[in-house]
ROVONU-632965 format. One record per residue (C-alpha): residue number from 1; x, y, z. Coordinates in nm, 3 decimals, always signed. Layout:
% residues N
+------+---------+---------+---------+
! resi !       u !       v !       w !
+------+---------+---------+---------+
!  NUM !       X !       Y !       Z !
...
+------+---------+---------+---------+
***
This chain:
% residues 82
+------+---------+---------+---------+
! resi !       u !       v !       w !
+------+---------+---------+---------+
!    1 !  -1.095 !  +0.983 !  +3.005 !
!    2 !  -1.090 !  +0.702 !  +3.285 !
!    3 !  -1.051 !  +0.329 !  +3.233 !
!    4 !  -1.380 !  +0.255 !  +3.304 !
!    5 !  -1.510 !  +0.518 !  +3.075 !
!    6 !  -1.275 !  +0.395 !  +2.791 !
!    7 !  -1.390 !  +0.029 !  +2.851 !
!    8 !  -1.773 !  +0.139 !  +2.836 !
!    9 !  -1.702 !  +0.333 !  +2.513 !
!   10 !  -1.532 !  +0.028 !  +2.362 !
!   11 !  -1.830 !  -0.188 !  +2.463 !
!   12 !  -2.076 !  +0.044 !  +2.306 !
!   13 !  -1.874 !  +0.061 !  +1.988 !
!   14 !  -1.855 !  -0.323 !  +1.972 !
!   15 !  -2.233 !  -0.339 !  +2.030 !
!   16 !  -2.290 !  -0.154 !  +1.708 !
!   17 !  -2.418 !  -0.393 !  +1.417 !
!   18 !  -2.092 !  -0.474 !  +1.262 !
!   19 !  -2.102 !  -0.753 !  +1.018 !
!   20 !  -1.931 !  -1.083 !  +1.140 !
!   21 !  -1.833 !  -1.342 !  +0.913 !
!   22 !  -1.755 !  -1.699 !  +1.038 !
!   23 !  -1.620 !  -1.949 !  +0.785 !
!   24 !  -1.451 !  -2.295 !  +0.807 !
!   25 !  -1.511 !  -2.640 !  +0.924 !
!   26 !  -1.468 !  -2.880 !  +1.218 !
!   27 !  -1.143 !  -3.006 !  +1.060 !
!   28 !  -0.958 !  -2.719 !  +0.978 !
!   29 !  -1.104 !  -2.470 !  +1.240 !
!   30 !  -1.297 !  -2.161 !  +1.195 !
!   31 !  -1.202 !  -1.817 !  +1.081 !
!   32 !  -1.407 !  -1.518 !  +1.225 !
!   33 !  -1.370 !  -1.158 !  +1.086 !
!   34 !  -1.528 !  -0.820 !  +1.113 !
!   35 !  -1.484 !  -0.686 !  +0.741 !
!   36 !  -1.558 !  -0.330 !  +0.847 !
!   37 !  -1.270 !  -0.311 !  +1.074 !
!   38 !  -0.967 !  -0.360 !  +0.840 !
!   39 !  -0.753 !  -0.645 !  +0.969 !
!   40 !  -0.988 !  -0.763 !  +1.254 !
!   41 !  -1.011 !  -1.124 !  +1.238 !
!   42 !  -0.925 !  -1.444 !  +1.461 !
!   43 !  -0.983 !  -1.809 !  +1.459 !
!   44 !  -1.144 !  -2.063 !  +1.679 !
!   45 !  -1.138 !  -2.436 !  +1.701 !
!   46 !  -1.531 !  -2.474 !  +1.701 !
!   47 !  -1.798 !  -2.262 !  +1.546 !
!   48 !  -1.930 !  -2.152 !  +1.889 !
!   49 !  -1.579 !  -2.045 !  +1.993 !
!   50 !  -1.496 !  -1.835 !  +1.698 !
!   51 !  -1.773 !  -1.563 !  +1.758 !
!   52 !  -1.640 !  -1.516 !  +2.124 !
!   53 !  -1.282 !  -1.505 !  +1.990 !
!   54 !  -1.405 !  -1.241 !  +1.746 !
!   55 !  -1.558 !  -1.025 !  +2.021 !
!   56 !  -1.215 !  -1.009 !  +2.186 !
!   57 !  -1.057 !  -0.925 !  +1.853 !
!   58 !  -1.303 !  -0.636 !  +1.801 !
!   59 !  -1.244 !  -0.495 !  +2.141 !
!   60 !  -0.872 !  -0.505 !  +2.095 !
!   61 !  -0.897 !  -0.347 !  +1.745 !
!   62 !  -1.114 !  -0.069 !  +1.868 !
!   63 !  -0.891 !  -0.008 !  +2.173 !
!   64 !  -0.600 !  +0.014 !  +1.930 !
!   65 !  -0.777 !  +0.247 !  +1.704 !
!   66 !  -0.856 !  +0.479 !  +1.981 !
!   67 !  -0.506 !  +0.482 !  +2.102 !
!   68 !  -0.374 !  +0.603 !  +1.767 !
!   69 !  -0.449 !  +0.968 !  +1.753 !
!   70 !  -0.689 !  +1.061 !  +1.468 !
!   71 !  -0.746 !  +0.696 !  +1.372 !
!   72 !  -1.126 !  +0.682 !  +1.289 !
!   73 !  -1.335 !  +0.388 !  +1.385 !
!   74 !  -1.555 !  +0.280 !  +1.080 !
!   75 !  -1.915 !  +0.280 !  +1.119 !
!   76 !  -2.106 !  -0.044 !  +1.055 !
!   77 !  -2.252 !  -0.049 !  +0.695 !
!   78 !  -2.616 !  -0.050 !  +0.670 !
!   79 !  -2.779 !  -0.383 !  +0.590 !
!   80 !  -3.064 !  -0.393 !  +0.368 !
!   81 !  -3.366 !  -0.624 !  +0.490 !
!   82 !  -3.579 !  -0.783 !  +0.237 !
+------+---------+---------+---------+
***
């Protein structure tokens, strides 16, 4: 797999509908996590920065999982719409 193919695959996986949870406040900062990707979390100083940081964290998590032989990448959980 070439580097560009690998990057395209990472971007395709990140674009899946993974749940993203942002919590915190302006005083202490914001924690951003992708619960379906165990251990994938980051922090940002603002509510706008946290999701962008999470995007980078998810890309790194997925790339790491792809590097480990046989490490499965979890699928996003289905979200019920009411």
